[in-house]
C-alpha positions as CSV (number, residue, x, y, z in Angstrom):
1,M,-14.5,2.3,9.7
2,R,-12.2,3.4,6.9
3,R,-8.8,1.7,6.7
4,Y,-6.2,4.5,6.5
5,T,-3.0,4.2,4.5
6,I,0.2,5.4,6.1
7,L,3.6,6.0,4.5
8,L,6.4,5.4,7.0
9,V,9.8,6.7,6.1
10,D,13.0,6.0,8.1
11,D,16.5,5.0,7.3
12,D,16.8,3.0,10.4
13,P,15.5,-0.6,9.6
14,F,14.8,-1.3,13.3
15,I,12.6,1.7,13.7
16,L,11.0,1.1,10.3
17,T,10.0,-2.4,11.2
18,G,9.0,-1.7,14.8
19,I,6.7,1.2,14.1
20,S,5.2,-0.4,11.0
21,K,4.3,-3.5,13.0
22,N,2.8,-1.4,15.7
23,L,0.7,0.6,13.2
24,E,-0.4,-2.6,11.4
25,M,-1.6,-4.1,14.7
26,E,-3.7,-0.9,15.1
27,G,-5.4,-1.8,11.8
28,Y,-3.6,0.7,9.5
29,R,-2.3,-0.2,6.0
30,V,1.5,0.7,6.2
31,I,3.8,1.2,3.2
32,T,7.5,1.7,4.2
33,A,10.3,3.6,2.6
34,A,13.9,3.1,3.7
35,N,15.0,6.6,2.6
36,G,13.8,9.9,1.2
37,E,14.2,8.9,-2.4
38,Q,11.9,5.9,-2.0
39,A,9.4,8.1,-0.2
40,L,9.3,10.7,-3.0
41,N,8.7,7.9,-5.6
42,L,5.9,6.4,-3.5
43,L,4.3,9.8,-3.1
44,E,4.2,10.2,-6.9
45,E,2.6,6.7,-7.3
46,A,-0.1,6.6,-4.7
47,G,-2.0,8.7,-2.2
48,F,-1.5,8.4,1.5
49,D,-3.7,9.6,4.4
50,L,-0.7,10.1,6.6
51,V,3.0,10.3,6.2
52,I,5.3,9.7,9.1
53,T,8.9,10.6,8.2
54,D,12.2,10.7,9.9
55,L,13.7,14.2,9.9
56,I,17.4,13.4,9.4
57,M,18.2,11.2,6.4
58,D,20.9,11.2,3.8
59,K,20.3,13.1,0.5
60,I,16.6,13.6,0.9
61,D,15.5,14.5,4.4
62,G,12.2,14.6,6.1
63,I,11.5,18.3,5.3
64,Q,11.8,17.4,1.6
65,V,9.4,14.5,2.1
66,L,7.0,16.8,3.9
67,K,7.1,19.4,1.1
68,K,6.5,16.7,-1.5
69,A,3.6,15.1,0.5
70,K,1.9,18.5,0.8
71,A,2.5,19.3,-2.8
72,V,1.0,16.0,-4.0
73,D,-1.9,16.2,-1.6
74,P,-2.4,19.2,0.6
75,E,-4.9,17.2,2.7
76,S,-2.4,14.5,3.5
77,M,-1.3,14.6,7.2
78,V,2.4,14.6,8.0
79,I,4.2,13.7,11.3
80,I,7.9,14.5,11.5
81,L,9.7,11.9,13.6
82,T,13.2,12.6,14.9
83,G,15.8,11.5,17.4
84,Y,17.3,15.0,17.6
85,E,15.4,17.4,19.7
86,S,15.8,20.8,18.2
87,L,13.4,23.7,18.5
88,S,14.4,25.2,15.2
89,S,13.7,22.0,13.3
90,A,10.3,21.7,15.0
91,I,9.5,25.3,14.1
92,D,10.7,24.7,10.5
93,A,8.5,21.6,10.1
94,L,5.4,23.3,11.6
95,R,5.9,26.4,9.3
96,L,5.9,24.0,6.3
97,N,2.5,22.6,7.5
98,A,3.7,19.5,9.3
99,D,0.7,18.3,11.3
100,D,2.8,17.0,14.3
101,Y,6.3,16.5,15.5
102,L,7.4,13.5,17.5
103,L,10.6,12.6,19.2
104,K,11.9,9.0,19.0
105,P,12.1,6.7,20.6
106,C,8.4,7.1,21.3
107,E,6.0,4.9,23.3
108,S,3.5,3.1,21.2
109,E,0.6,4.8,23.1
110,E,2.0,8.2,22.2
111,L,2.4,7.3,18.6
112,H,-1.1,5.9,18.5
113,F,-2.5,9.1,20.1
114,R,-0.7,11.3,17.6
115,V,-1.7,9.2,14.6
116,T,-5.3,9.1,15.8
117,R,-5.3,12.9,16.3
118,C,-3.9,13.5,12.8
119,L,-6.5,11.2,11.2
120,E,-9.3,12.9,13.1
121,K,-8.0,16.2,11.7
122,L,-8.0,14.7,8.2
123,E,-11.6,13.5,8.6
124,N,-12.7,16.9,9.8
125,A,-11.0,18.6,6.8
126,R,-12.6,16.1,4.4
127,K,-16.1,16.8,6.0
128,I,-15.6,20.5,5.7
129,K,-14.6,20.1,2.0
130,F,-17.6,18.0,1.4
131,Y,-20.0,20.4,3.1
132,E,-18.5,23.4,1.2
133,K,-19.6,21.7,-2.0
134,I,-23.2,21.6,-0.9
135,L,-23.6,25.3,-0.2
136,P,-26.1,26.0,-3.0
137,V,-29.3,25.2,-1.0
138,C,-32.7,26.6,-1.8
139,C,-34.0,28.6,1.1
140,V,-37.6,27.5,0.4
141,C,-37.6,23.9,-0.7
142,K,-34.2,23.0,0.7
143,K,-33.1,21.3,-2.6
144,I,-29.3,21.3,-3.3
145,R,-27.8,22.3,-6.6
146,D,-25.4,19.6,-7.9
147,D,-22.9,21.5,-10.1
148,S,-20.7,18.4,-10.7
149,G,-20.2,17.9,-14.4
150,T,-21.7,21.3,-15.3
151,S,-20.6,24.8,-15.2
152,H,-21.0,26.5,-11.8
153,G,-24.6,27.6,-11.2
154,H,-26.2,25.3,-13.9
155,G,-26.5,22.0,-12.0
156,E,-29.6,20.0,-11.3
157,W,-31.6,20.8,-8.1
158,L,-31.9,17.6,-6.1
159,P,-33.7,16.7,-2.8
160,L,-31.2,16.4,0.1
161,E,-31.5,12.6,0.3
162,R,-30.9,12.1,-3.4
163,Y,-27.9,14.4,-3.4
164,L,-26.3,12.6,-0.5
165,W,-26.8,9.3,-2.2
166,K,-25.4,10.5,-5.5
167,R,-22.4,12.3,-4.2
168,A,-21.4,10.4,-1.0
169,G,-23.2,7.1,-1.2
170,V,-25.0,8.0,2.0
171,A,-28.6,6.8,2.4
172,P,-30.1,8.9,5.2
173,S,-33.0,7.4,7.1
174,S,-36.3,9.2,7.1
175,T,-38.0,10.1,10.4
176,Y,-39.9,13.0,12.0
177,C,-38.5,15.6,14.4
178,P,-40.7,16.1,17.5
179,H,-42.3,19.3,16.0
180,C,-43.2,17.6,12.7
181,A,-44.4,14.5,14.4
182,K,-46.8,16.6,16.5
183,N,-48.0,18.4,13.4
184,M,-48.5,15.0,11.6
185,E,-50.5,13.7,14.6
186,Q,-52.7,16.8,14.5
187,D,-53.2,16.5,10.7
188,L,-54.1,12.8,11.0
189,G,-56.5,13.7,13.9
190,Q,-58.4,16.0,11.5
191,W,-58.9,13.2,9.0
192,K,-60.7,11.0,11.6
């Protein structure tokens, strides 16, 4: 399983420590920022799978952190965490592409559920992006055109297995579907 990296932003040291320990116990790599300024600097330096940010902070608030996270990496998931229940702030956050909105204090089970849901959404987006890149498939031989490193439409045609290995490091196992297995048995029976 992939180890996800989470940026946790909150100006309350008790919440920052408590939530980070909770997430680390779940197996996540957690980087903390004690304010919005630190968060913006960290977002410039490194990529994060998920950003969990407090909404109300001095100078740079959670909305600014959200905007920066999405500007740096539109795929990055963002959860807005706030102690102030406000419908307008939730709507603003969701309009700016926040992936979830959570009230604090929150139970560790609820936080874990929301984090898991966001990371599943991230994985689905990554899979879709990967599959979009393998659209050029020959309708006869089923080879895939690999346009990486060349101009569009001029890539090398590769068998599916070689393409997956080259682009994703995936080594599919070879087997027979029931239809092909039956045909293979018939073909082998003719050779006897």
